[in-house]
VEXLUM-942262 format. One record per residue: x, y, z of N, C-alpha, C, O, CB in turn; residue in one letter. Coordinates in Angstrom, 2 decimals. Each point is the difference from the previous one (the first is absolute). Glycine has a CB too. Layout:
+---------+---------+---------+---------+---------+---------+---------+---------+---------+---------+---------+---------+---------+---------+---------+------+
!    n_c1 !    n_c2 !    n_c3 !   ca_c1 !   ca_c2 !   ca_c3 !    c_c1 !    c_c2 !    c_c3 !    o_c1 !    o_c2 !    o_c3 !   cb_c1 !   cb_c2 !   cb_c3 ! code !
+---------+---------+---------+---------+---------+---------+---------+---------+---------+---------+---------+---------+---------+---------+---------+------+
!       X !       Y !       Z !       X !       Y !       Z !       X !       Y !       Z !       X !       Y !       Z !       X !       Y !       Z !    a !
...
+---------+---------+---------+---------+---------+---------+---------+---------+---------+---------+---------+---------+---------+---------+---------+------+
// end
This chain:
+---------+---------+---------+---------+---------+---------+---------+---------+---------+---------+---------+---------+---------+---------+---------+------+
!    n_c1 !    n_c2 !    n_c3 !   ca_c1 !   ca_c2 !   ca_c3 !    c_c1 !    c_c2 !    c_c3 !    o_c1 !    o_c2 !    o_c3 !   cb_c1 !   cb_c2 !   cb_c3 ! code !
+---------+---------+---------+---------+---------+---------+---------+---------+---------+---------+---------+---------+---------+---------+---------+------+
!  103.40 !  109.92 !  102.20 !   -0.81 !    1.46 !   -0.66 !   -1.36 !   -0.58 !    0.21 !   -0.76 !    0.41 !    0.88 !    2.45 !    0.69 !   -3.03 !    x !
!   -2.01 !   -2.15 !    1.26 !   -1.46 !   -0.58 !    0.09 !   -0.71 !   -0.34 !    1.59 !   -1.09 !    0.43 !    0.37 !    1.88 !   -1.55 !   -2.81 !    x !
!    0.06 !    0.32 !    3.18 !   -0.38 !   -0.36 !    1.11 !   -0.23 !    1.25 !    0.92 !   -0.94 !    0.19 !    0.78 !    2.08 !   -2.38 !   -1.25 !    x !
!    0.09 !    3.11 !    0.16 !   -0.42 !    1.32 !    0.86 !   -1.33 !    0.68 !   -0.05 !   -0.75 !    0.28 !    0.93 !    2.94 !    0.10 !   -1.23 !    x !
!   -2.33 !   -0.15 !   -1.15 !   -1.26 !    0.67 !   -0.33 !   -1.31 !   -0.71 !    0.65 !   -0.83 !    0.68 !    0.61 !    2.01 !    0.06 !   -2.85 !    x !
!   -1.35 !   -2.26 !    2.08 !   -0.92 !   -0.82 !    0.59 !   -0.09 !    0.32 !    1.67 !   -1.02 !    0.22 !    0.65 !    1.53 !   -2.05 !   -2.67 !    x !
!    0.72 !    1.80 !    2.44 !    0.21 !    0.12 !    1.56 !   -0.74 !    1.43 !    0.47 !   -0.58 !    0.07 !    1.08 !    3.10 !   -1.47 !   -1.16 !    x !
!   -2.44 !    2.32 !   -0.69 !   -0.29 !    1.65 !   -0.08 !   -1.64 !   -0.37 !    0.46 !   -0.65 !    0.61 !    0.84 !    2.60 !    0.73 !   -3.22 !    x !
!   -2.34 !   -2.35 !    1.69 !   -1.60 !    0.01 !    0.00 !   -0.49 !   -1.14 !    1.31 !   -0.89 !    0.13 !    0.85 !    0.72 !    0.40 !   -3.94 !    x !
!    1.13 !   -1.62 !    2.87 !   -0.02 !   -0.93 !    1.12 !    1.03 !   -0.95 !    0.12 !    0.32 !   -0.79 !   -0.89 !   -2.47 !    1.05 !    0.78 !    x !
!    2.79 !   -0.16 !    1.47 !    1.11 !   -0.73 !    0.13 !   -0.23 !   -1.46 !   -0.09 !    0.78 !   -0.60 !   -0.75 !    0.05 !    2.39 !    2.00 !    x !
!   -1.81 !   -2.56 !   -0.59 !   -0.26 !   -1.10 !    0.12 !    0.06 !   -0.65 !   -1.46 !    0.76 !   -0.85 !   -0.46 !   -1.99 !    1.44 !    2.64 !    x !
!    0.35 !   -0.01 !   -2.64 !   -0.37 !   -0.28 !   -1.69 !    1.75 !   -0.09 !   -0.61 !    0.54 !   -0.99 !   -0.48 !   -3.46 !    2.81 !    0.14 !    x !
!    3.37 !   -0.78 !    0.50 !    1.34 !    0.09 !   -0.70 !    1.01 !   -1.05 !    0.37 !    0.79 !   -0.45 !   -0.83 !   -1.17 !    2.80 !    0.73 !    x !
!    0.33 !   -2.71 !    1.32 !    0.89 !   -1.34 !    0.50 !   -0.34 !   -1.06 !   -0.56 !    0.78 !   -0.93 !    0.17 !   -0.51 !    1.61 !    1.80 !    x !
!   -1.45 !   -0.93 !   -2.79 !   -0.51 !   -1.31 !   -0.24 !   -0.13 !    0.11 !   -1.51 !   -0.53 !   -0.92 !   -0.62 !   -0.72 !    0.44 !    2.94 !    x !
!    1.68 !    1.52 !   -2.91 !   -0.02 !   -0.02 !   -1.52 !    1.37 !   -0.45 !   -0.49 !    1.07 !    0.41 !    0.45 !   -2.81 !    1.48 !   -0.59 !    x !
!    1.55 !   -2.80 !   -0.85 !    1.09 !   -0.57 !   -0.78 !    0.36 !    0.67 !   -1.16 !   -0.73 !    0.04 !   -0.98 !    0.11 !   -1.95 !    1.77 !    x !
!    1.83 !    2.50 !   -0.71 !    0.15 !    0.82 !   -1.44 !    0.88 !   -0.88 !   -0.79 !    1.02 !   -0.45 !    0.53 !   -1.18 !    2.93 !    0.37 !    x !
!   -0.18 !   -2.78 !   -2.25 !    0.86 !   -0.94 !   -0.84 !    0.69 !    0.95 !   -1.14 !   -0.59 !    0.83 !   -0.69 !   -1.07 !   -3.07 !    1.11 !    x !
!    2.83 !    1.95 !   -0.45 !    0.75 !    0.68 !   -1.16 !   -0.59 !   -0.52 !   -1.25 !   -0.09 !   -1.19 !   -0.33 !    2.26 !    1.43 !    1.60 !    x !
!   -2.69 !    1.10 !   -2.11 !   -0.55 !   -0.23 !   -1.19 !    0.76 !   -0.55 !   -1.25 !   -0.71 !   -0.45 !   -0.90 !   -0.57 !    2.11 !    1.88 !    x !
!    2.54 !   -1.67 !   -1.14 !    0.82 !   -0.18 !   -0.81 !    0.25 !   -1.61 !   -0.12 !   -0.63 !   -0.72 !    0.77 !    1.46 !    3.17 !   -0.30 !    x !
!   -0.05 !   -2.95 !   -1.28 !    0.11 !   -1.35 !    0.04 !    1.34 !   -0.55 !    0.95 !    1.18 !    0.34 !   -0.07 !   -2.44 !   -0.21 !   -2.39 !    x !
!    0.77 !   -0.89 !    3.16 !    1.17 !   -0.60 !    0.99 !    0.69 !   -1.01 !   -0.84 !   -0.54 !   -0.78 !   -0.78 !   -0.74 !    1.02 !    3.08 !    x !
!    2.74 !   -0.11 !   -2.00 !    0.80 !   -0.89 !   -0.42 !    0.96 !   -0.64 !    0.73 !    0.00 !    0.66 !    1.04 !   -0.49 !    0.40 !   -2.61 !    x !
!    1.32 !   -1.91 !    1.69 !    1.11 !   -0.51 !    0.85 !    0.77 !    1.05 !    0.09 !    0.18 !    0.45 !    1.13 !   -0.20 !   -2.68 !   -1.69 !    x !
!    0.46 !    2.68 !   -0.21 !    0.84 !    1.46 !   -0.07 !   -0.25 !    0.95 !    1.06 !    0.86 !    0.54 !    0.69 !   -0.93 !   -0.67 !   -3.03 !    x !
!   -1.34 !    0.31 !    2.39 !   -0.09 !    1.04 !    0.98 !   -1.23 !   -0.36 !    0.94 !   -0.71 !    0.92 !    0.39 !    1.77 !    0.86 !   -2.04 !    x !
!   -1.27 !   -2.80 !    1.94 !   -0.86 !   -0.63 !    1.08 !    0.51 !    0.29 !    1.21 !   -0.83 !    0.14 !    0.89 !    0.18 !   -1.89 !   -2.19 !    x !
!    1.90 !    1.89 !    1.62 !    0.24 !    0.21 !    1.53 !    0.19 !    1.38 !    0.30 !   -0.36 !    0.43 !    1.09 !    1.39 !   -2.56 !   -0.85 !    x !
!   -0.46 !    2.95 !   -1.19 !    0.00 !    1.26 !    0.11 !   -1.48 !    0.45 !    0.17 !   -0.26 !    0.87 !    0.83 !    2.45 !   -0.74 !   -2.14 !    x !
!   -3.02 !   -0.61 !    0.69 !   -1.58 !    0.77 !    0.13 !   -0.63 !   -0.30 !    1.04 !   -0.75 !    0.86 !    0.48 !    0.34 !   -0.87 !   -2.57 !    x !
!    0.54 !   -1.40 !    2.78 !   -0.58 !   -0.60 !    1.38 !    0.58 !    0.64 !    1.00 !   -0.57 !    0.02 !    1.09 !    0.20 !   -2.15 !   -1.83 !    x !
!    1.63 !    2.79 !    0.54 !    0.76 !    0.30 !    1.10 !   -0.72 !    1.63 !    0.41 !    0.02 !    0.57 !    1.09 !    2.49 !   -2.26 !   -1.93 !    x !
!   -2.94 !    2.01 !   -0.08 !   -0.75 !    1.70 !   -0.01 !   -1.23 !   -0.17 !    1.49 !   -0.61 !   -1.04 !    0.22 !    0.62 !    1.61 !   -3.81 !    x !
!   -0.12 !    0.60 !    4.36 !   -1.03 !   -0.34 !    0.85 !   -1.02 !    0.01 !   -0.48 !   -0.80 !   -0.70 !    0.62 !    1.70 !    1.28 !    0.81 !    x !
!   -1.26 !   -0.12 !   -2.23 !   -1.53 !    0.61 !   -0.47 !   -0.18 !   -0.69 !   -1.42 !   -0.65 !    0.52 !   -0.91 !    0.76 !    2.10 !    2.15 !    x !
!    0.51 !   -3.80 !   -1.31 !   -0.33 !   -0.91 !   -1.19 !   -0.24 !   -1.06 !    0.92 !    0.68 !   -0.20 !    1.00 !    0.72 !    0.98 !   -3.17 !    x !
!   -2.57 !   -1.59 !    1.74 !   -0.20 !   -1.25 !    0.82 !   -0.31 !   -1.17 !   -1.26 !   -0.61 !   -1.01 !    0.35 !   -0.50 !    2.39 !    2.16 !    x !
!    1.41 !   -1.30 !   -3.56 !    0.03 !   -0.91 !   -0.84 !    0.10 !    0.51 !   -1.55 !    0.09 !    1.20 !   -0.22 !   -1.29 !   -2.49 !    2.06 !    x !
!    1.19 !    0.54 !   -2.66 !   -0.37 !    0.51 !   -1.50 !   -0.68 !   -1.04 !   -0.96 !   -0.54 !   -1.03 !    0.41 !    2.59 !    2.54 !   -0.21 !    x !
!   -1.97 !   -1.14 !   -1.59 !   -0.43 !   -0.81 !   -1.03 !    1.06 !   -0.39 !   -0.48 !    0.99 !    0.71 !   -0.18 !   -2.86 !    0.17 !   -0.26 !    x !
!    1.75 !   -2.24 !    0.13 !    0.77 !   -0.96 !   -0.90 !   -0.63 !   -0.09 !   -1.25 !   -1.14 !   -0.47 !    0.01 !    1.91 !   -0.83 !    1.80 !    x !
!   -0.24 !    1.67 !   -2.98 !   -0.26 !   -0.18 !   -1.29 !    0.70 !   -1.04 !   -0.67 !   -0.26 !   -1.12 !    0.44 !   -0.26 !    3.26 !   -0.36 !    x !
!    1.34 !   -2.10 !   -1.03 !    0.71 !   -0.96 !   -0.99 !    0.87 !   -0.92 !    1.04 !    0.07 !   -1.22 !   -0.15 !    0.11 !    3.01 !   -2.13 !    x !
!    0.50 !   -1.07 !    3.40 !    0.75 !   -0.70 !    0.72 !   -0.56 !   -1.65 !    0.66 !    0.72 !   -0.84 !    0.53 !    0.14 !    3.51 !   -0.17 !    x !
!   -2.08 !   -2.74 !   -0.57 !   -0.95 !   -0.67 !    0.66 !    0.10 !   -1.36 !   -0.81 !   -0.30 !   -1.13 !    0.38 !   -1.23 !    3.26 !    0.46 !    x !
!    2.13 !   -1.62 !   -2.35 !    0.01 !   -1.60 !   -0.87 !    1.49 !   -0.28 !    0.04 !    0.39 !   -0.69 !   -0.94 !   -2.51 !    0.96 !   -1.00 !    x !
!    3.18 !    0.17 !    2.93 !    0.84 !   -0.54 !   -0.39 !    0.45 !   -0.36 !    1.78 !    0.28 !    0.74 !    0.95 !    0.15 !    0.48 !   -3.89 !    x !
!   -0.52 !   -2.43 !    2.82 !    0.16 !   -0.82 !    1.36 !    1.01 !    0.05 !    0.96 !   -0.17 !   -0.23 !    1.20 !   -0.80 !   -1.02 !   -2.39 !    x !
!    2.24 !    1.60 !    0.55 !    0.81 !    0.38 !    1.28 !    0.01 !    1.42 !    0.31 !    0.40 !    0.36 !    1.11 !    1.03 !   -2.20 !   -1.53 !    x !
!   -1.87 !    2.80 !   -0.53 !    0.18 !    1.50 !    0.70 !   -1.60 !   -0.11 !    0.68 !    0.03 !    0.61 !    1.07 !    1.88 !    1.14 !   -3.11 !    x !
!   -3.06 !   -2.25 !    1.82 !   -1.08 !    0.12 !    0.96 !    0.57 !   -0.58 !    1.27 !   -0.28 !    0.53 !    1.08 !   -1.63 !   -0.69 !   -2.82 !    x !
!    2.85 !   -1.10 !    1.66 !    0.26 !   -0.34 !    1.19 !    0.64 !    0.88 !    1.16 !   -0.22 !   -0.06 !    1.21 !    0.22 !   -1.75 !   -2.58 !    x !
!    0.90 !    2.69 !    0.64 !    0.89 !    0.58 !    0.59 !   -1.02 !    1.21 !    0.57 !    0.18 !    0.39 !    1.16 !    2.11 !   -1.28 !   -2.68 !    x !
!   -3.28 !    1.45 !    0.77 !   -0.94 !    1.03 !    0.55 !   -0.93 !   -0.75 !    1.22 !   -0.21 !    0.52 !    1.09 !    0.15 !    0.86 !   -3.62 !    x !
!   -0.30 !   -2.32 !    2.24 !   -0.65 !   -0.58 !    1.50 !    1.14 !   -0.17 !    1.28 !   -0.37 !    0.24 !    1.15 !   -1.47 !   -1.81 !   -2.71 !    x !
!    2.85 !    1.26 !    1.36 !    1.13 !    0.12 !    0.88 !    0.26 !    1.45 !    0.61 !    0.29 !    0.17 !    1.18 !    0.66 !   -2.08 !   -2.55 !    x !
!   -1.09 !    2.87 !    0.50 !    0.03 !    1.36 !    0.44 !   -1.23 !    0.11 !    0.74 !    0.15 !    0.16 !    1.21 !    1.22 !    0.77 !   -3.07 !    x !
!   -2.47 !   -0.98 !    1.46 !   -1.27 !    0.02 !    0.69 !    0.21 !   -0.69 !    1.32 !    0.12 !    0.77 !    0.95 !   -1.45 !   -0.76 !   -3.10 !    x !
!    1.40 !   -1.28 !    2.39 !    0.42 !   -0.65 !    1.03 !    1.05 !    0.39 !    1.19 !   -0.13 !   -0.52 !    1.11 !   -0.56 !   -0.79 !   -2.85 !    x !
!    1.80 !    2.29 !    1.45 !    0.89 !    0.17 !    0.52 !   -0.50 !    1.52 !    0.70 !    0.16 !    0.39 !    1.16 !    1.52 !   -2.11 !   -2.77 !    x !
!   -2.23 !    2.28 !    0.67 !   -0.87 !    1.60 !    0.90 !   -0.90 !   -0.15 !    0.68 !   -0.37 !    0.75 !    0.90 !    0.56 !    0.53 !   -2.35 !    x !
!   -0.95 !   -2.84 !    0.89 !   -1.14 !    0.00 !    0.90 !    0.30 !   -0.60 !    1.53 !   -0.76 !    0.09 !    0.96 !   -0.68 !   -0.34 !   -3.20 !    x !
!    2.42 !   -0.23 !    2.21 !    0.44 !   -0.41 !    1.77 !    0.65 !    1.10 !    0.48 !   -0.15 !    0.34 !    1.17 !    0.65 !   -2.81 !   -1.33 !    x !
!    0.25 !    3.10 !   -0.65 !    0.61 !    1.36 !    0.50 !   -0.92 !    1.01 !    0.72 !    0.27 !    0.63 !    1.02 !    1.22 !   -0.89 !   -2.95 !    x !
!   -2.62 !    0.30 !    1.21 !   -0.95 !    0.96 !    0.66 !   -0.88 !   -0.55 !    1.01 !   -0.69 !    0.63 !    0.79 !    0.74 !    0.56 !   -2.77 !    x !
!    0.05 !   -2.56 !    1.84 !   -0.72 !   -0.62 !    1.28 !    0.79 !    0.07 !    1.38 !   -0.52 !    0.31 !    1.07 !   -0.56 !   -1.94 !   -2.73 !    x !
!    2.46 !    1.30 !    1.48 !    0.52 !    0.14 !    0.96 !    0.84 !    1.22 !    0.59 !    0.16 !    0.31 !    1.18 !   -0.52 !   -2.40 !   -1.86 !    x !
!    0.84 !    2.70 !   -0.50 !    0.98 !    1.33 !    0.14 !   -1.20 !    1.14 !    0.51 !    0.16 !    0.65 !    1.04 !    1.95 !   -1.25 !   -3.34 !    x !
!   -3.15 !    0.74 !    1.57 !   -0.93 !    1.08 !   -0.12 !   -1.33 !   -0.01 !    0.83 !   -0.81 !    0.91 !    0.15 !    1.82 !   -0.81 !   -2.33 !    x !
!   -1.02 !   -1.37 !    2.67 !   -1.21 !   -0.42 !    0.75 !   -1.39 !   -0.18 !   -0.78 !   -1.11 !   -0.19 !    0.50 !    2.29 !    1.39 !    1.34 !    x !
!   -0.90 !   -1.11 !   -2.90 !   -1.41 !    0.23 !   -1.19 !   -0.56 !   -1.77 !    0.04 !    0.74 !   -0.87 !    0.44 !    0.54 !    3.30 !   -2.70 !    x !
!   -2.24 !   -2.63 !    1.89 !   -0.72 !   -1.01 !   -0.18 !   -0.16 !   -0.10 !   -1.55 !   -0.61 !   -0.93 !   -0.53 !   -0.45 !    1.13 !    2.88 !    x !
!    1.68 !    0.89 !   -3.08 !   -0.25 !    0.14 !   -1.46 !    0.91 !   -0.81 !   -0.76 !    1.00 !   -0.17 !    0.70 !   -1.79 !    2.37 !   -0.41 !    x !
!    0.88 !   -2.68 !   -1.21 !    1.30 !   -0.53 !   -0.84 !   -0.29 !    0.67 !   -1.24 !   -0.88 !    0.84 !   -0.19 !    1.33 !   -3.27 !    1.21 !    x !
!    0.41 !    1.97 !   -1.88 !    0.05 !    0.80 !   -0.98 !   -0.72 !   -1.28 !   -1.06 !    0.12 !   -1.22 !   -0.03 !    2.25 !    3.21 !    0.82 !    x !
!   -3.20 !   -0.92 !   -1.66 !   -0.93 !   -0.74 !   -0.71 !    0.29 !    0.48 !   -1.53 !    0.50 !    1.10 !   -0.21 !   -2.34 !   -1.32 !    2.30 !    x !
!    1.48 !   -0.68 !   -3.15 !    0.21 !    0.23 !   -1.40 !   -1.08 !   -0.76 !   -0.75 !   -0.57 !   -1.02 !    0.37 !    3.08 !    1.36 !   -0.06 !    x !
!   -2.70 !    0.36 !   -1.48 !   -1.11 !   -0.36 !   -1.02 !    0.60 !   -0.62 !   -1.19 !    1.00 !    0.52 !   -0.47 !   -2.43 !    1.37 !    1.19 !    x !
!    1.06 !   -2.68 !   -1.11 !    0.55 !   -0.66 !   -1.35 !   -0.99 !    0.25 !   -1.00 !   -1.13 !   -0.50 !    0.06 !    2.40 !   -1.37 !    1.02 !    x !
!   -0.80 !    2.81 !   -2.22 !   -0.66 !    0.56 !   -0.85 !    0.36 !   -1.11 !   -1.49 !    1.04 !   -0.02 !   -0.66 !   -0.92 !    2.82 !    2.16 !    x !
!   -1.21 !   -3.55 !   -1.66 !   -0.23 !   -1.25 !   -1.05 !   -0.23 !    0.56 !   -1.52 !   -0.14 !   -0.80 !   -0.92 !   -1.09 !   -0.71 !    2.91 !    x !
!    1.21 !    2.79 !   -2.18 !   -0.26 !    0.67 !   -1.24 !    1.02 !   -0.49 !   -0.84 !   -0.45 !   -0.32 !   -1.10 !   -0.58 !    2.31 !    2.01 !    x !
!    2.44 !   -2.20 !   -0.75 !    1.08 !   -0.18 !   -0.98 !   -0.46 !   -1.80 !   -0.50 !   -0.04 !   -0.55 !   -1.11 !    2.35 !    2.65 !    2.51 !    x !
!   -2.51 !   -2.44 !   -0.40 !   -0.44 !   -1.59 !   -0.42 !   -1.18 !    0.09 !   -0.74 !   -0.04 !   -0.62 !   -1.05 !    0.90 !   -0.53 !    3.07 !    x !
!   -2.02 !    1.93 !   -1.62 !   -1.40 !   -0.19 !   -1.09 !    0.54 !    0.42 !   -1.16 !    0.02 !   -0.89 !   -0.86 !   -2.05 !    1.44 !    2.32 !    x !
!    2.58 !    0.71 !   -1.88 !    0.35 !    0.64 !   -0.99 !    1.01 !   -0.92 !   -0.85 !    0.08 !    0.21 !   -1.21 !   -0.59 !    1.97 !    2.52 !    x !
!    1.31 !   -3.21 !   -0.71 !    0.71 !   -0.91 !   -0.89 !   -0.83 !   -1.07 !   -0.65 !    0.38 !   -0.60 !   -1.01 !    1.50 !    1.02 !    2.39 !    x !
!   -3.17 !   -0.65 !   -0.70 !   -0.70 !   -1.17 !   -0.21 !   -0.79 !    0.37 !   -1.39 !   -0.40 !   -0.81 !   -0.83 !    0.23 !    0.05 !    3.54 !    x !
!    0.06 !    2.13 !   -2.75 !   -1.18 !    0.91 !   -0.96 !    0.65 !   -0.39 !   -1.40 !   -0.51 !    0.42 !   -1.05 !   -0.21 !    2.02 !    2.74 !    x !
+---------+---------+---------+---------+---------+---------+---------+---------+---------+---------+---------+---------+---------+---------+---------+------+
// end
């Protein structure tokens, strides 16, 4: 939906826009989210503080990045951002 609105204005820009899931990505939802055509990545919050869960999210991102490169012919991999707010609040 977001990409389609941008494409209505400029298809080239729409193809290069990275859309991140704004909820918190967890190991339990990462593969499902990254498999969606118009989600290019997501935000990782508290899951980044748990090594095993974070490793699973990284693995899901790597798998779908590889899939997009080979199957879809896209140079865009899955991106994700780690929210460190949980860590910072814990130190206060």
